[in-house]
C-alpha positions in Angstrom: 0.0 0.0 0.0 2.8 2.4 0.9 4.6 1.5 -2.4 1.5 2.4 -4.3 1.3 5.7 -2.5 4.9 6.4 -3.3 4.3 5.8 -7.0 1.1 7.8 -7.2 2.4 10.7 -5.2 5.7 10.7 -7.1 7.7 10.7 -3.9 5.4 12.7 -1.6 3.1 10.2 0.2 2.3 12.6 3.0 0.7 15.1 0.6 -1.4 12.2 -0.9 -2.4 11.2 2.6 -3.7 14.7 3.3 -5.8 14.7 0.1 -7.3 11.3 1.0 -8.2 12.5 4.5 -10.0 15.5 3.0 -12.5 13.1 1.5 -13.8 12.3 5.0 -15.9 14.6 7.2 -14.6 16.1 10.4 -16.8 13.8 12.5 -15.5 10.7 10.7 -11.9 11.8 11.2 -12.4 12.5 14.9 -14.0 9.0 15.3 -11.0 7.4 13.5 -8.5 9.2 15.8 -10.5 8.1 18.9 -10.5 4.5 17.7 -6.7 4.7 17.1 -6.3 6.5 20.5 -4.5 9.3 18.7 -6.8 12.1 19.9 -5.0 12.4 23.3 -3.2 15.7 24.2 -0.4 15.5 26.8 0.5 18.8 28.5 4.2 18.6 29.5 5.1 18.1 33.2 5.5 21.4 35.1 3.2 23.4 32.9 0.1 22.8 35.1 2.1 24.2 38.0 3.1 27.2 35.9 -0.6 27.8 35.0 -1.6 27.4 38.6 0.7 30.2 39.7 0.0 32.5 36.8 -3.8 32.1 36.8 -4.0 32.1 40.6 -5.5 28.6 41.2 -5.3 26.6 44.4 -4.7 22.8 44.4 -8.4 22.0 44.7 -9.1 24.0 41.5 -6.2 22.2 39.7 -7.8 18.9 40.6 -11.1 20.0 39.1 -9.4 21.3 36.0 -7.5 18.1 35.5 -10.8 16.0 35.7 -12.6 18.3 33.3 -9.8 18.3 30.7 -9.5 14.5 30.9 -13.0 14.3 29.6 -11.8 16.1 26.4 -8.8 13.9 26.0 -6.3 16.2 27.6 -4.0 14.7 30.2 -1.5 16.4 32.4 0.8 15.9 35.3 -0.5 14.6 38.6 -0.6 16.7 41.7 2.3 14.7 43.1 4.4 15.5 40.0 3.5 19.2 40.3 4.5 19.3 43.9 7.8 17.6 43.0 8.5 20.3 40.4 7.7 23.0 43.0 10.1 21.3 45.4 12.9 21.2 42.8 12.4 24.9 41.9 12.6 25.9 45.6 15.3 23.4 46.6 18.0 26.1 46.9 15.8 28.8 48.5 14.0 27.4 51.5 11.7 29.8 53.4 10.7 30.4 57.0 7.6 32.0 58.4 7.0 33.1 61.9 5.3 35.7 64.0 7.3 38.7 65.2 6.5 41.5 67.6 5.8 44.4 65.1 5.0 47.9 66.1 1.4 48.9 65.1 0.3 52.6 65.2 -3.1 53.2 66.7 -5.3 56.3 66.9 -3.4 57.6 69.9 -0.3 55.5 70.5 1.6 52.5 69.2 1.1 48.9 70.3 3.1 45.7 69.8 1.3 42.8 67.9 2.5 39.4 66.9 2.2 39.5 63.1 3.4 37.1 60.4 6.7 37.5 58.5 8.1 35.2 55.8 11.6 35.2 54.3 14.2 33.1 52.5 16.8 31.6 54.8 19.8 32.8 52.7 19.7 35.8 50.4 23.0 34.7 48.9 21.7 31.3 47.9 18.6 32.9 46.4 20.6 35.3 44.2 23.2 32.6 43.2 20.4 30.1 42.4 18.7 32.7 40.2 21.9 33.5 38.4 22.6 29.8 37.8 19.2 29.2 36.3 19.4 32.3 34.2 22.7 31.3 32.8 21.4 27.8 32.0 18.4 29.5 30.2 20.9 31.8 28.4 19.1 34.9 29.5 22.0 36.8 31.1 23.3 39.9 29.2 25.8 42.7 29.8 23.8 45.3 27.7 26.4 45.8 25.0 29.2 46.4 27.4 27.5 49.0 29.6 27.7 46.6 32.5 31.4 45.6 33.0 32.0 42.1 31.7 33.1 40.7 35.0 30.3 42.2 37.0 26.7 41.2 37.9 24.5 44.1 38.9 21.8 43.4 41.5 19.1 45.9 42.5 17.9 45.5 46.1 15.1 47.4 47.6 11.7 47.4 49.3 8.3 49.0 49.3 5.1 48.9 51.3 1.8 48.3 49.6 -1.3 46.1 49.8 -1.0 45.9 53.6 2.5 44.4 53.6 6.2 45.4 53.2 8.2 43.5 50.6 11.9 43.4 50.1 13.1 42.2 46.8 16.0 41.9 44.4 16.3 42.1 40.6 19.2 40.8 38.4 20.0 43.8 36.1 21.9 41.6 33.7 18.6 40.8 31.9 16.9 42.2 28.9 13.9 43.3 30.9 15.3 43.8 34.4 12.2 45.6 35.7 9.7 42.9 34.7 7.5 41.2 37.4 9.1 37.9 36.4 12.5 39.3 37.3 11.5 40.7 40.7 12.2 38.2 43.5 10.7 39.0 46.9 12.9 37.5 49.7 11.1 39.0 52.7 7.5 40.0 53.4 5.7 41.1 56.6 2.2 42.3 57.3 3.1 45.6 59.0 4.1 49.2 58.3 7.6 49.9 57.2 8.7 51.9 60.3 12.3 52.0 61.3 11.7 49.5 64.2 9.8 47.1 62.0 12.4 47.1 59.2 15.2 46.4 61.7 13.2 43.6 63.3 12.4 41.8 60.0 15.3 42.6 57.7 18.3 43.0 59.9 19.1 39.3 59.5 20.2 40.1 55.9 22.7 42.9 56.9 25.7 40.6 57.1 24.8 38.8 53.8 24.3 42.1 52.0 27.7 43.3 53.2 29.4 40.0 52.3 27.8 39.7 48.9 29.8 42.8 47.7 33.0 40.9 48.5 32.0 37.5 47.1 32.3 36.2 43.5 29.8 34.1 41.7 31.3 31.3 39.7 29.3 30.3 36.6 29.2 26.8 35.1 32.2 27.4 32.8 34.4 28.5 35.7 34.4 32.3 35.1 34.0 34.5 38.2 31.9 37.6 38.5 31.8 40.2 41.3 28.4 41.5 42.5 27.5 45.2 42.6 24.4 46.1 44.6 22.2 49.0 44.0 19.8 50.1 46.8 16.4 51.3 45.4 13.1 52.5 46.7 11.2 55.6 47.5 13.0 58.4 49.3 11.5 57.7 52.7 12.7 54.1 52.5 16.2 55.1 51.5 16.4 57.5 54.4 15.3 54.7 56.8 18.0 52.4 55.2 20.7 54.9 55.8 19.5 56.1 59.2 18.5 59.7 58.3 15.6 61.7 59.7 14.1 62.1 56.2 13.1 64.9 53.9 12.0 67.2 56.7 15.4 67.2 58.5 17.7 70.2 58.5 20.1 68.0 56.4 17.5 66.3 54.2 19.7 64.9 51.4 21.1 61.4 51.4 23.8 62.1 48.8 25.2 65.5 50.1 25.3 67.5 53.3 23.3 70.5 52.1 20.8 72.1 54.5 17.2 73.1 53.9 18.1 76.8 54.0 20.7 76.3 51.3 18.2 74.4 49.1 15.8 77.3 49.4 18.3 80.1 49.0 20.8 79.1 46.3 22.6 82.5 46.4 23.7 81.8 50.0 24.6 78.2 49.4 28.2 77.0 50.0 30.4 76.7 46.9 31.2 73.1 47.8 28.7 70.8 49.5 30.5 67.8 50.9 29.1 64.4 49.8 27.9 61.9 52.3 29.5 58.5 52.6 29.2 55.5 55.0 32.1 56.8 57.1 30.6 60.3 57.6 27.2 58.7 58.5 28.8 56.4 61.0 30.8 59.3 62.6 27.8 61.6 62.8 25.6 58.9 64.3 28.3 58.1 66.9 28.4 61.8 67.9 24.6 61.9 68.0 24.6 59.1 70.6 27.6 60.2 72.7 27.2 64.0 72.6 23.6 64.4 71.8 22.5 61.5 74.0 20.2 60.4 71.2 17.9 63.4 71.6 16.0 63.8 68.3 15.6 67.6 69.0 19.4 67.9 68.5 19.5 65.8 65.3 20.4 68.8 63.1 23.6 69.3 65.0 24.7 65.8 63.9 23.6 66.0 60.2 20.4 64.1 61.0 22.1 60.8 61.3 19.8 59.5 64.0 20.2 55.7 63.4 22.9 53.3 62.2 23.0 52.3 58.5 20.9 49.1 58.1 22.8 47.6 55.1 26.3 48.8 54.2 26.2 49.6 50.5 28.2 52.7 49.2 26.0 55.8 48.9 27.2 56.4 45.3 25.5 53.2 44.4 22.1 54.3 45.8 19.8 54.9 42.8 18.1 58.3 42.7 14.3 57.5 42.9 13.3 58.9 39.5 9.7 57.7 39.6 9.0 59.4 42.9 10.8 62.6 41.7 8.4 62.7 38.7 5.4 62.0 40.9 6.3 64.6 43.5 7.3 67.4 41.1 4.3 66.9 38.8 2.0 67.0 41.8 3.6 70.2 43.1 3.3 71.9 39.7 -0.4 70.8 39.5 -1.2 72.1 42.9 0.5 75.4 42.2 -1.6 75.8 39.1 -4.7 74.8 41.0 -3.9 77.4 43.7 -3.5 80.2 41.2 -6.7 79.3 39.4 -8.5 79.3 42.7 -7.3 82.9 43.1 -9.0 83.7 39.8 -12.1 81.9 41.0 -12.2 84.1 44.1 -11.8 87.2 42.0 -14.7 86.2 39.9 -16.7 85.5 43.1 -16.0 89.1 44.4 -17.6 90.6 41.3 -20.9 88.6 41.6 -22.6 91.3 43.7 -21.7 93.9 41.0 -23.2 91.7 38.3 -26.4 91.2 40.3 -26.7 94.9 41.3 -26.6 96.0 37.7 -29.9 94.3 37.2 -29.2 93.0 33.7 -28.8 89.4 35.1 -31.1 87.8 37.6 -30.0 85.5 40.4 -31.8 82.6 38.7 -30.0 83.2 35.4 -26.7 83.5 37.2 -27.2 80.2 39.0 -28.3 78.5 35.8 -25.0 79.4 34.2 -22.7 76.3 33.7 -19.7 78.2 35.1 -20.9 80.9 37.5 -23.5 78.4 38.9 -20.6 76.9 40.8 -20.9 79.9 43.1 -24.4 78.8 44.2 -23.7 78.8 47.9 -22.0 82.2 47.7 -24.9 83.7 45.7 -27.4 82.4 48.3 -25.3 84.0 51.1 -25.1 87.4 49.3 -28.7 88.4 50.2 -28.3 87.3 53.9 -25.0 89.0 54.2 -26.3 92.1 52.5 -29.2 92.2 55.0 -26.7 92.3 57.8 -24.7 95.0 56.1 -27.8 97.1 55.7 -28.5 96.8 59.4 -24.9 97.7 60.1 -25.2 100.7 57.8 -28.4 101.9 59.7 -26.5 101.5 63.0 -23.6 103.5 61.5 -25.9 106.4 60.6 -27.5 106.3 64.1 -24.0 106.1 65.6 -23.0 109.2 63.7 -26.0 111.0 65.0 -25.3 110.0 68.6 -21.7 111.0 68.2 -22.7 114.4 66.9 -25.1 114.9 69.8 -22.5 113.8 72.3 -20.0 116.3 70.7 -22.6 119.1 70.9 -23.3 118.2 74.5 -19.7 118.3 75.4 -19.3 121.7 73.7 -22.3 123.3 75.5 -21.2 121.9 78.9 -17.8 123.6 78.2 -19.4 127.0 77.1 -22.2 127.0 79.6 -21.3 124.7 82.5 -24.4 123.1 84.2 -25.2 124.0 87.8 -25.6 120.2 88.6 -22.3 118.8 87.4 -23.0 115.3 88.8 -26.1 115.1 86.7 -24.3 116.3 83.6 -21.5 113.8 84.1 -23.9 111.0 84.5 -25.7 111.9 81.2 -22.4 112.1 79.4 -21.4 108.7 80.6 -24.7 107.3 79.6 -24.4 108.7 76.1 -20.8 107.3 75.8 -22.0 103.8 76.9 -24.9 103.9 74.3 -22.4 104.8 71.6 -20.1 102.0 72.7 -23.0 99.5 72.6 -23.9 100.7 69.1 -20.2 100.2 68.0 -20.2 96.6 69.4 -23.5 95.8 67.7 -22.4 97.3 64.4 -19.1 95.4 64.4 -20.9 92.2 65.3 -23.1 92.6 62.2 -20.2 93.4 59.9 -18.3 90.3 61.3 -21.4 88.2 60.7 -21.7 89.3 57.1 -18.0 88.6 56.5 -18.3 85.1 58.1 -21.3 84.4 55.9 -19.4 85.3 52.8 -16.3 83.4 54.0 -18.3 80.3 54.9 -20.1 80.3 51.6 -16.9 81.1 49.6 -16.0 78.6 46.9 -13.5 76.0 48.0 -10.4 74.9 46.1 -11.5 72.7 43.2 -15.1 73.8 43.2 -14.9 77.1 41.3 -15.7 77.6 37.6 -12.1 77.2 36.6 -10.6 74.7 39.0 -13.7 72.4 38.8 -12.9 72.0 35.1 -9.5 70.4 35.8 -10.8 67.0 36.9 -13.0 66.6 33.8 -10.0 67.5 31.6 -8.0 64.7 33.4 -10.8 62.2 32.9 -10.9 62.9 29.2 -7.3 61.8 29.2 -8.2 58.7 31.3 -6.3 60.1 34.3 -7.6 60.3 37.8 -6.2 61.7 41.0 -6.1 59.4 44.0 -8.8 60.0 46.5 -6.3 59.7 49.3 -2.6 60.5 49.4 -3.2 64.2 48.9 -4.8 63.8 45.5 -1.6 62.5 44.0 -1.1 60.7 40.7 0.2 57.3 39.8 3.2 56.8 37.6 1.4 55.8 34.4 -0.9 58.8 34.7 2.1 61.2 35.1 3.5 59.7 32.0 0.2 60.5 30.2 0.0 64.0 31.6 3.5 64.9 30.5 2.8 64.2 26.8 2.6 67.4 24.7 -1.1 66.9 23.7 -2.1 66.3 27.4 -0.3 69.5 28.5 -2.1 71.5 25.8 -5.5 70.2 26.7 -5.1 70.8 30.4 -3.8 74.3 30.2 -6.3 75.3 27.4 -9.1 74.8 30.0 -8.0 78.0 31.8 -8.4 80.5 28.9 -11.5 78.8 27.4 -13.5 79.0 30.6 -12.5 82.6 31.4 -13.1 83.7 27.8 -16.5 82.0 27.8 -17.6 83.8 31.1 -16.4 87.2 29.9 -18.3 86.9 26.6 -21.5 86.3 28.6 -21.1 89.0 31.3 -19.9 92.4 30.3 -19.8 93.8 33.8 -16.9 91.5 34.8 -13.5 93.1 34.7 -11.6 92.4 31.4 -8.3 92.2 33.4 -9.2 88.6 34.2 -8.6 87.5 30.5 -4.9 88.5 30.3 -4.5 87.0 33.8 -5.9 83.7 32.7 -3.8 83.7 29.5 -0.7 84.5 31.5 -1.4 81.7 34.0 -2.1 79.2 31.2 1.1 80.1 29.4 3.2 79.9 32.5 2.1 76.4 33.5 2.1 75.1 30.0 5.8 76.2 29.8 6.5 74.7 33.3 4.9 71.4 32.4 6.7 71.2 29.0 10.1 71.9 30.5 9.6 69.3 33.2 8.3 66.8 30.6 11.5 67.2 28.7 13.5 66.3 31.9 11.2 63.4 32.7 11.4 61.8 29.3 15.2 62.1 29.3 15.8 60.4 32.7 12.8 58.1 33.3 13.5 55.5 30.6 15.5 52.2 31.0 17.7 52.7 28.0 21.4 53.3 27.8 22.7 56.9 27.8 25.9 58.3 26.2 27.6 61.6 27.1 25.5 63.5 24.5 22.2 62.3 26.0 23.4 63.0 29.5 24.4 66.6 28.6 21.0 67.2 27.0 19.4 66.0 30.3 21.5 68.4 32.3 20.6 71.3 30.0 16.8 70.4 30.3 17.0 70.3 34.1 18.8 73.7 34.2 16.2 75.2 31.9 13.3 73.9 34.0 14.7 75.0 37.4 15.7 78.4 36.0 12.2 79.0 34.7 10.6 77.7 37.9 12.6 80.1 40.1 11.8 83.0 37.8 8.1 82.4 37.5 7.5 81.1 41.1 9.9 83.3 43.1 8.3 82.5 46.4 7.8 78.8 45.7 9.5 76.2 47.8 12.2 73.9 46.5 11.4 70.5 48.0 14.0 67.7 48.3 12.8 66.0 45.1 13.6 69.2 43.1 17.0 69.3 44.8 17.6 65.6 43.8 16.6 66.5 40.2 18.8 69.5 40.1 22.0 68.1 41.7 21.9 64.3 41.8 20.1 62.9 38.7 22.8 63.8 36.2 25.7 62.5 38.3 23.9 59.2 38.9 23.1 58.7 35.2 26.6 59.8 34.2 28.2 57.2 36.6 26.1 54.2 35.5 25.2 55.2 31.9 21.6 54.1 32.2 18.3 56.0 32.6 16.8 55.9 36.0 14.1 53.5 34.8 16.7 50.8 34.5 18.2 51.3 38.0 15.2 52.8 39.8 12.3 51.7 41.9 9.7 51.1 39.2 10.0 47.4 39.1 9.6 47.0 42.9 6.4 49.0 42.9 4.5 46.5 40.8 4.8 43.4 43.0 1.9 44.5 45.2 -0.7 43.6 42.7 1.0 40.3 42.0 0.9 39.4 45.7 -2.7 40.4 46.0 -3.5 38.0 43.2 -1.5 35.2 44.8 -3.1 36.0 48.2 -6.5 35.1 46.8 -5.3 31.5 46.1 -4.1 31.1 49.6 -7.0 32.8 51.3 -8.4 29.4 52.4 -5.4 28.8 54.7 -6.6 29.6 58.2 -3.2 30.0 59.9 -1.8 33.5 58.9 1.8 32.3 59.2 1.3 29.3 56.9 -0.7 31.5 54.6 2.0 34.1 54.2 4.6 31.3 53.7 2.5 29.7 51.0 2.1 33.1 49.3 5.9 33.7 49.3 6.5 30.2 47.9 4.0 30.6 45.1 5.7 33.9 44.2 9.2 32.3 44.2 7.9 29.5 41.9 6.4 32.1 39.5 9.5 34.2 39.2 12.0 31.3 38.9 13.9 31.4 35.6 12.9 27.8 35.1 9.2 28.7 35.3 8.0 27.5 31.9 4.6 26.8 30.4 2.8 29.6 32.1 0.0 31.8 30.7 1.3 33.9 27.8 0.9 37.7 27.9 -2.3 39.0 26.2 -1.9 40.3 22.6 -2.6 44.0 22.5 -5.8 44.9 20.6 -5.4 46.8 17.4 -7.1 50.2 17.7 -9.9 50.8 15.2 -9.2 53.6 12.8 -11.8 56.3 13.2 -13.5 57.3 10.0 
């Protein structure tokens, strides 16, 4: 039979077989395959475990999935095999979970509670195992020589979110070093990241972190590589790491010894600001304990070194937190703009009485206006306040009459003295007392009118101009956080620093004011140039800062030319800011931008997105997802340990067969 096929097909029997099979219906073909037992699909061992971690299933759900797929001819590994694969993946990184006495802040004071903490036994083993598996998979890279050929770069940092603090490392010798799959959490505890809690839970790694910088990793071919560690995290965490008071201290900067006054007044700043290092921090802290007796009120005398360094990593390897610089500075600029626009709202508010007094516009028409209707509470208070003012005016007239009569009485008593001086003095005192009472009553009415207006005055964000900012943000799919001072998240800041977003946001100012002025002729025309000036100022500020943000926030490599352009952009932004906001404060994040971003980038030749804290921020959502799969475990210690193990399986370089990333949808072209 096969020989006939060879002759008929002229050497391509497989093609002939396909043509023959096309004669049969799909149902007949499926029946043939079932009879031959060729319709079975076998999922490779380990892939169910990968799917379990990626999808977020528990073991019970895996059993149900296995039974369901078996009915469709799909077989897969047993639970015993899955657990064996998990054991192999975690063989070099055993974990421990226990309850520790963490400090918990209450409404009035702090208490101590036993809360769960899970961690790997050896950070060194975890890093070396990760490197070995990455080398076997062929995923290590030195980024075209930007990382020295005999070095392995490891980012170490932490962040609090989702109710727990997580400390993690990332191998930077990867194509996507900030990906979730390259972020390995090695310690997690369910408490706030206070100095006491961090020392309690993470001090066990201090010796290992110090030793890792002296050790060498030997790969399978015998080559040795030294490890360089890069501390990363938000600025508050970095200050805790290095024992500083924080951004509000007299010496707030981690990288240099500048003071708050010198940051605010650059003209009176020292020509040379000494850099900080581990030795100076240790010396200052020693003096703080011996001379200052650990008194926090005296911290400024000892350069705010109020605690020992937790993990000894050179300060010049600490990554400037680019993400939080962008978040902080954008929020500051936005609030400055909102404050100035609120001033314009208040100016509009003060002219409402004039508009109503002219009689061309009724109160009802004013309240129906889409913009001036935002002053509804103030307009309602105008009549009541005006009534109090009218009463005060009447009292003022009466007061003037009484004062005139008192003056005349004093004059007549002087020209023609009364025979009964006691009676005259009594009448004079009575008149003075009446005038005093009238003054008190008049002032009370004036104060009441002012309080009515003040109480009904439009609040920040509710005026005709400031209230249009949030709708403008929503059109760009951006939303301020309800808590955290109305701040923005990283992706939203990226959106708002695009050219089109800046134009749309600042265009709201002039469009609203112009629309109002066209409807109401009695309003002062000076508001229009003021609005245009404000819009232009903040458009320029946002554009200048956007230029800085785009040049430092990426994860790409940077040469001298790109770094020089970044320095020029930062100088342009800070110069314009000081010129246009002469009384504005210069927070620590602006100081870091102005003085420490360029040196950091120039030293390591990468954008801050490569070395920075972005990758550490995204593990919270990942742990929330894993936590749902372990929610059935009653013991909180066992639950946290299981959560950490699931995470370690998911980020193992040998984690294969997981759920692929979704394919981005193609946007439909608008007609």
